[in-house]
Each structure stands twice: as C-alpha cells, then as structure tokens.
C-alpha positions, 0 to 999 in steps of 0.5 A: 848692691853696689861695690864701695871700694874699686880701687882693691878689685884694679889693684888685684887686676894689676898686681895678679900675675901668672906664676911659674913656680910654687911653694909646697903649700897646700891649698886648703879644699875650703879656700879652692871651693870659695875661690871656686864659688866666688868664679860662678858669678861670671856672666854667662849668656842665657844663665847657662854656667856651662864651666866644667872643673876637672881637678886633676890627681897624681896619676893623670897629672903625671900622665899629662908630663908638664915639662914643669910639672905646672912648676910643682903646684900642690893642685891641677885643675882643667876649666872645660867649656861646654858644647853650644847648639851653634858655633855662635852659642860655642863663641858665648860659651868660651866667653863666658869660661874665660870670665869665670877663669878671671873671676877665679884667678883674681879671688886666688890672688886676694887671698895669696895663691896663683895661678899657671894657665897652660893650654896643653888641653886641647891637645888631642892626646891631653884631651883623651889622659882628661877623658874630655867629652866629645864638644866640650873645649879645654880652656885651661889646665892650671896649676894653683898655689902659693908663689915662690916668687912672683915675677914683676908687671910686664909693659902694656901697650898704652890703652889708647893704642888698642881703642877705635872710636865708632861714629 
C-alpha cells in the first residue's frame, strides 16, 4: 500500500506544536485509543513493541505536582520504554518509543488535539510516584487535550546546516 497524498502528512508535521494551555473539553476514550493504536504502527526492531502507556489519574497527577499542571490538559499519560538486554537494545527501544510518540502526536494533531511533553517522569521521585519498574525508561509525561491557543512555529536551522555528506 502506498500513500498517495503526502502533502497532508508533511502539513501535519509542519503544523504540530507543543501546547502549553488546554481547553477543558474532554478527549473521548475512543479517540485516545485510536491515536494510540495508530502510534503502535511505529517502526520497532524485532517487532518487540517496547512501549507501555500509563493513564494517569487525578491523585497521581496531583502528586507529580507539575508547575503548570500540564497546561490543565484533560488527559495525562506517561510513555515508558521497556528495558533491553543490552545497552544497544535499550537504545533501540527508546528510539522505537520515540517513533511511537511522534505517531501519537501527529494522530492527535490531525484530530485537532495537542500535547505538552514533559520530561519530569525520569526524576527518581516521579518514577516512584508512577511506580515505574526497574530498568524501564520514562520517555515522557504528556498532557493531552484541545489547545486553548496554538503557538506560532519557531524558526528552524536550515537542514543543509545539519547535513554532512560522506564519501
């Protein structure tokens, strides 16, 4: 199967933003599950699907004590990466989980929702609050909802400045 309209994908990539303030409108469980299902099509070596998703309720959210309460997003998720048997496998898992997250962010964006990605889950006290098993990595904690406002795109470095051609 081939994609015939890549413009929509490119447009989604270019217009997705980190959202810092959310409307109180709820996200349906059906929509959330559809976005997560789409995310699961991420590339992952050996098809090990190394992602785990924690749906964070109000008590746990309060314990995390985020300075902006994740922009008051109606849903809070943590995305974990399973441990690898070797450092190389751990890195592969984190890369696959990052692809999973990007797919999720783009699927949510296509539906008009957005996300706030916080790294606080990797801190020892927050790992304990989330009851993260030894060896798992917390790749991010995400506030998910409909944006109260969408920031403008920030300028990017020209891609040519990030490229090196090897002979």
